N, C-alpha and C positions, 0 to 999 in steps of 0.2 A: 659589299661586292661592287665592282666596277663594271659598267655596261658600256661597251664601245661598239658603235655601229660597224667598225672595221671587222670585228669578230663575226658579226652576222653575215657580212659580205663574203668573208673567207669561207665560213661554214656552208653558206648557201651555194657558192660557186663550186666548192669541193663536192657537194652533194648532187648538183644538177647541171653544171656547165657542159659536161661531156654528154651526159645521157639525154638531156632535154634542150641542149643548145641555148640555154637561158642563163643570164647573169643578173645579179642584183647590183645596182649602181646608185651612188649618191647623186641626188639632184639638188638644184638650187631652190626651186619654187614648188609648184604643185606636183604631187606624185602622178605617175602615169605608167601604163604598160605599153611598150612599143614592140610589136612583132618584128622579126627580121625583115629586111627589105633590100633594095638594090644598093643602099649605102652602108648598111650595117648587117653583117652576116649572121648575127645571133639576136635572140629575143632579149629585151631589157625590161627589168622591173626597176623603175626609178622611184626612189623614196625622197621625202622632203627634208631638206636642211640638216641632214645628219641626225635626225631624231630616231632614236632606237625604236620607239613605239610606232613611228611611221613605217619603218622597215618591216617590222613584224606584221603590221596591218596589210601592207601591200603584198607581202609574201603570202599571207593567208588567202588573199584573193586568188593568187596564182595557184596555190596548192589545191584550191577547190575547182578552178576552171578546167573544163574538159578541153580536148584537143582542138575542136572547132573554135571555141572561144579564145584559145591561146593564139589563134591565127589572126585575131581582130584587134584593132586599136582599142586599148582599155577594155578588152574582152567583149566589145560590142554592147556594153551596158549603157543605159541612159544615166545621166547624172543631173539632177536638178540641184543647183547650187544653194548654198546657205540662204535662208530667207523663205523657206518652204512654209506653206499653210499646213493645217492639220492633216488633210488628205494626202498631200505630197510627202509629208513626214512619215505617215503610216506606210506608204509605198516604199520609201527609203529604208525604214526599219525592217520591213518584210524581206527585202533583198539583203540586208546587212546581218541578219541573225546568224546565218551559217558561217560567213567569213569571220565574224567577230567571235563566234564560238571557237573556231580554229585559232584565231589570234590569242584568245584567252589561254588555250592549251599551250601555245608556243611561249607565251609570257611565263606561265608556270614552269615550263620546261627549262627556263633559264633563270627563274627566280626574280623576274622583273614584274613590277606592279602592273596590273591590268585595270583599265577603266574603259567602260563602254563609251562609244562615240556616237552621240545623236547628231553631231555635225550640223547643228541648226541654231547658231547663236543669235541670228537676226530674224528668226521665223515669227510668224504672227501668233503662234501658239507655243507655249512652253512644253517641250517634250517631257514625257514621263520616264525619266532615266531609270527609276526603280523597276517599273514594269518591263522596260526594254531589257534591262540587265537580267531580270527573271527569265525572259524568253531566250536570251543568249545562253544563260546557264542551263536551261532545259535542253537546248540543242547540244550543248557541250556534253551533258550527261548522256544524251542519246548517242552521240559519237563514242563516248567512253564505253558504253555498253555494247554497241553494235560495230564499233570500229571506225576510226578516223579514216579519211581518204588515204590511199596508199602513199602518195608523196608527202602528206602531212605526217604520217607515221615515220617516214625516213628522216624528215627534218627535225621532228620532235626528239627522235633518238640521238641525232647529231648534237642538238642543243643540250640534252640531258647528259651526254658524255662530256661535252666541253665544260659545262657549268657544274658538273658533279651532282646532278639531281637524280632522284629516284623516279620511276614511272608514276604517272598520275593516278589518283584515286578520286572517287566522288567527293570525298571530304575536302579536296583541294579547291573545289569550285564553290566557295562560300559567297553568299550574297551580302555579307556584312560590309 
């Protein structure tokens, strides 16, 4: 199956451009969320380099962010860049569990491979990818049992229709 970021842009914008004044856009470099301002009348989720996984990841953050967060540059979150020590990496992973659980569900909803992102290639301590993936899986299973955030459900359904996928089950979230 072919995965084209243009499909994600189209599906996202069909789902949310009118109702949330938000659009998904291709960017050149680092991903970023930009709320509407005096120069651009709509909110923008900008993903990196046309990477399908980057688009899914950035959308997952938006699907989770509440209204107040969506009015702030990059949702008002701190970001400690690559090169984190063990303590900073732990804080990063704690914040990333929920969006990456949603990203995993989005990936499954279109049949795209999911990999957790520890995003710390130059850190002083090697992240435990397996432990982090297990925490992301636990959160995904929690969402599956108790319900994904409403906008996530909307986008998952749009992806499942487009990619002809069935609704997710716990068996889909394998740690292998």
